[in-house]
FITIKE-886816 format. One record per residue (C-alpha): residue in one letter; z, y, x. Coordinates in steps of 0.25 Angstrom, whole numbers. Example, Ala and Ser with C-alpha at 12.3 -4.5 7.8 and 13.67 -1.06 7.14 Angstrom:
BEGIN
<r:a&pz:31&py:-18&px:49>
<r:s&pz:29&py:-4&px:55>
//
This chain:
BEGIN
<r:m&pz:396&py:536&px:50>
<r:p&pz:394&py:537&px:64>
<r:d&pz:381&py:540&px:70>
<r:i&pz:376&py:527&px:76>
<r:k&pz:364&py:529&px:85>
<r:p&pz:355&py:518&px:86>
<r:p&pz:353&py:513&px:100>
<r:v&pz:341&py:519&px:108>
<r:i&pz:333&py:508&px:114>
<r:g&pz:328&py:517&px:125>
<r:d&pz:342&py:520&px:130>
<r:q&pz:344&py:505&px:130>
<r:i&pz:332&py:502&px:138>
<r:k&pz:335&py:513&px:148>
<r:k&pz:349&py:507&px:150>
<r:s&pz:344&py:493&px:152>
<r:e&pz:334&py:498&px:162>
<r:a&pz:345&py:506&px:169>
<r:e&pz:353&py:493&px:170>
<r:q&pz:341&py:485&px:175>
<r:a&pz:339&py:495&px:186>
<r:k&pz:353&py:495&px:190>
<r:a&pz:353&py:480&px:190>
<r:a&pz:341&py:479&px:198>
<r:s&pz:347&py:489&px:208>
<r:l&pz:359&py:481&px:209>
<r:a&pz:351&py:469&px:212>
<r:r&pz:343&py:476&px:223>
<r:q&pz:356&py:480&px:229>
<r:e&pz:361&py:466&px:228>
<r:k&pz:348&py:461&px:235>
<r:k&pz:350&py:471&px:246>
<r:g&pz:364&py:468&px:248>
<r:g&pz:360&py:453&px:248>
<r:a&pz:350&py:456&px:259>
<r:f&pz:360&py:464&px:267>
<r:k&pz:370&py:452&px:266>
<r:v&pz:359&py:443&px:271>
<r:i&pz:355&py:452&px:283>
<r:i&pz:370&py:453&px:287>
<r:i&pz:372&py:438&px:286>
<r:i&pz:359&py:436&px:295>
<r:i&pz:365&py:446&px:305>
<r:i&pz:378&py:439&px:305>
<r:i&pz:372&py:425&px:307>
<r:t&pz:363&py:431&px:319>
<r:v&pz:375&py:437&px:326>
<r:i&pz:383&py:424&px:325>
<r:v&pz:371&py:416&px:330>
<r:l&pz:369&py:425&px:342>
<r:i&pz:384&py:425&px:345>
<r:g&pz:384&py:410&px:345>
<r:l&pz:371&py:409&px:354>
<r:f&pz:378&py:419&px:364>
<r:l&pz:391&py:410&px:364>
<r:v&pz:382&py:398&px:366>
<r:s&pz:374&py:404&px:377>
<r:k&pz:387&py:410&px:384>
<r:y&pz:396&py:398&px:384>
<r:t&pz:387&py:386&px:384>
<r:s&pz:376&py:381&px:393>
<r:l&pz:366&py:384&px:382>
<r:n&pz:361&py:398&px:386>
<r:i&pz:353&py:402&px:373>
<r:l&pz:354&py:417&px:375>
<r:n&pz:353&py:417&px:390>
<r:i&pz:366&py:423&px:392>
<r:n&pz:370&py:416&px:404>
<r:k&pz:358&py:420&px:412>
<r:p&pz:361&py:430&px:423>
<r:n&pz:357&py:444&px:420>
<r:a&pz:347&py:450&px:431>
<r:a&pz:356&py:462&px:432>
<r:e&pz:368&py:453&px:435>
<r:n&pz:360&py:447&px:447>
<r:l&pz:359&py:459&px:456>
<r:d&pz:359&py:451&px:469>
<r:k&pz:347&py:442&px:464>
<r:p&pz:351&py:428&px:462>
<r:s&pz:343&py:418&px:469>
<r:g&pz:343&py:407&px:459>
<r:w&pz:352&py:398&px:469>
<r:s&pz:366&py:395&px:466>
<r:a&pz:378&py:390&px:474>
<r:v&pz:387&py:379&px:467>
<r:f&pz:401&py:377&px:473>
<r:l&pz:407&py:364&px:470>
<r:s&pz:421&py:359&px:469>
<r:n&pz:419&py:350&px:481>
<r:g&pz:415&py:362&px:490>
<r:q&pz:400&py:359&px:490>
<r:v&pz:391&py:371&px:487>
<r:y&pz:377&py:368&px:482>
<r:f&pz:366&py:379&px:481>
<r:g&pz:355&py:377&px:471>
<r:k&pz:349&py:382&px:458>
<r:i&pz:357&py:380&px:445>
<r:k&pz:348&py:373&px:435>
<r:k&pz:358&py:370&px:424>
<r:q&pz:373&py:373&px:422>
<r:d&pz:382&py:370&px:410>
<r:d&pz:396&py:367&px:408>
<r:y&pz:395&py:353&px:415>
<r:e&pz:385&py:354&px:426>
<r:l&pz:377&py:362&px:435>
<r:v&pz:363&py:358&px:439>
<r:l&pz:359&py:363&px:453>
<r:t&pz:345&py:361&px:459>
<r:d&pz:338&py:365&px:472>
<r:i&pz:352&py:362&px:479>
<r:y&pz:356&py:365&px:493>
<r:y&pz:370&py:364&px:499>
<r:l&pz:377&py:368&px:512>
<r:q&pz:379&py:357&px:523>
<r:v&pz:389&py:360&px:534>
<r:t&pz:387&py:353&px:547>
<r:k&pz:395&py:354&px:559>
<r:q&pz:394&py:349&px:573>
<r:i&pz:403&py:336&px:575>
<r:q&pz:405&py:339&px:590>
<r:p&pz:402&py:351&px:598>
<r:a&pz:391&py:350&px:609>
<r:d&pz:402&py:351&px:619>
<r:q&pz:417&py:353&px:619>
<r:t&pz:416&py:367&px:625>
<r:t&pz:409&py:373&px:613>
<r:p&pz:416&py:376&px:600>
<r:p&pz:412&py:368&px:588>
<r:q&pz:400&py:374&px:580>
<r:q&pz:402&py:380&px:566>
<r:q&pz:398&py:372&px:554>
<r:n&pz:383&py:372&px:551>
<r:v&pz:380&py:375&px:537>
<r:s&pz:366&py:372&px:531>
<r:l&pz:360&py:372&px:517>
<r:v&pz:355&py:358&px:513>
<r:k&pz:345&py:355&px:502>
<r:l&pz:350&py:344&px:492>
<r:g&pz:341&py:332&px:492>
<r:n&pz:339&py:330&px:507>
<r:e&pz:352&py:321&px:508>
<r:l&pz:352&py:306&px:510>
<r:h&pz:354&py:303&px:496>
<r:g&pz:343&py:312&px:491>
<r:p&pz:348&py:319&px:480>
<r:r&pz:340&py:326&px:469>
<r:d&pz:340&py:342&px:471>
<r:a&pz:348&py:344&px:458>
<r:m&pz:362&py:343&px:456>
<r:s&pz:371&py:342&px:443>
<r:i&pz:385&py:347&px:446>
<r:n&pz:397&py:345&px:437>
<r:m&pz:402&py:359&px:434>
<r:y&pz:416&py:354&px:436>
<r:h&pz:413&py:353&px:451>
<r:i&pz:407&py:367&px:452>
<r:i&pz:416&py:378&px:457>
<r:f&pz:406&py:389&px:455>
<r:t&pz:392&py:393&px:457>
<r:e&pz:385&py:405&px:463>
<r:e&pz:371&py:411&px:462>
<r:l&pz:366&py:414&px:476>
<r:k&pz:359&py:427&px:479>
<r:l&pz:345&py:428&px:485>
<r:d&pz:351&py:433&px:499>
<r:s&pz:361&py:421&px:500>
<r:k&pz:360&py:413&px:513>
<r:v&pz:360&py:400&px:505>
<r:v&pz:348&py:405&px:496>
<r:q&pz:341&py:410&px:509>
<r:a&pz:343&py:396&px:515>
<r:i&pz:338&py:389&px:503>
<r:d&pz:325&py:398&px:503>
<r:r&pz:323&py:395&px:518>
<r:y&pz:324&py:380&px:515>
<r:l&pz:314&py:381&px:503>
<r:e&pz:304&py:389&px:512>
<r:e&pz:306&py:378&px:523>
<r:n&pz:305&py:366&px:514>
<r:p&pz:295&py:369&px:502>
//
């Protein structure tokens, strides 16, 4: 008869402890792997949200991330805060842009150029004088408009920021000093 050895209980206990340890180790690895997956998913969602905010800030009037704000390094010639708005009808307005979106531009503290020329020369022997160009503050006209203007973007050809040493800005500064 073949020798049959009775099972040793200690060996079975050792095997089951080893199997339990292996199972616990696998469970820890799965938990670590699960935590890693959660972190990766959070990073991906954050990147997608930031890309979305960037696109909204860049291509809409909602400037959530302040992307459309001029950089100080880009403004080497010190902007004055004053802008020139050139319209399709030939008129140019100078002022401060308070709002601009796809449909309108709101301009305040408005000035415009007024060209006056002498209808008849003082005498026939003198040549006609050149046109006299002056800067006029909006609001002093007969109809008494408010000093703010909402301009349809369809009628704006372009806008420019004026430098501090601009003759227009200097004329506005003189006007403000004389008319506090």
